[in-house]
N, C-alpha and C positions, 0 to 999 in steps of 0.2 A: 154301525147303522147308517144309512143313507138319507142326507135329507131331502124330504119332499117339499117342493114350492107349491104354495096354494095359488091358482089361477083365479084372479078375481073378475067378475064379467066385466065387461067395458060400460055397462050402464051403471053399474055400482060406483066403478071408478070416475066416472064422467059425473055422478050425483056428488059425491064426496068434493070434488075440485069446486063444483057449482055452488055448492054449499060453505067451503073455505073461502071463496072469493067474495061472499056477501060481507064477510067481516064479522061477522057475530061468533063464530067458533075460533079455538086454536087447533093445531094439529092433535095435540093430545085428546081434547075433547071428542074431536072426530074420530079419531082411532076406538077412543072407549064406546063412542055411541053407535060408531058400526062394526065392531069388534074387529078391527084389522089393525096390523103393525103400525105405529107411529112412523116408521121409517118407510111405508109403504105411501102413506099420505104424504108425506113431504116428498118422494119423488116423484108422483102423481101431479103434485101442486109446481114443481120444479119444471117438469117437463111439459106442462102447460104451457108455464108462462114464457120459456124459451121459444117454444113454436107458436104459441098464441091460436094453437089449432087444437082442438080436442084428439083429431087422429092421433097424434103422437102419444096417446095415452095406450094405444096399443102395444104389445110387448113384443110381437113380431119384429123382426127388421126386415126392411124393404131394400132393394137395390135403390142407388142415385142414379137418377135417369139422366138427370142435366148436371155436369161437374159446377155451373155457375149458381145453380141452387145451392148446392153443399156447399161453395166459398162462401156466399152469402152469410149462411147460417154461421159458419164459423167466424168470420167477421163481426156477426152482431154479437156473437158468445164473447169473442175476446175484448170488445169495447166495453160489455158490460163488465168483465172482470177487471179490466183493467180501473175500473171506478172503485175497487176495493183494494189497491195497492197500499200496502203496508210503509210508513215511512221512517 
């Protein structure tokens, strides 16, 4: 049997991220309140934090128009990941 992925409206994704960022609810609480998988909530919040732009909550991919923008995003992400190094 084929897995069917549910597409959630962008407005719902934005609302969940907005509520999470207020700091009053956990991923688990929001997943239960909005009846969505906790992994989706986690993903949407991560996408928002890395891009600092709600547009990234879209699931469709868009072509990179400017390579410097792409490289800047990679640089930012690698800098954030390096702060979590294991000694």
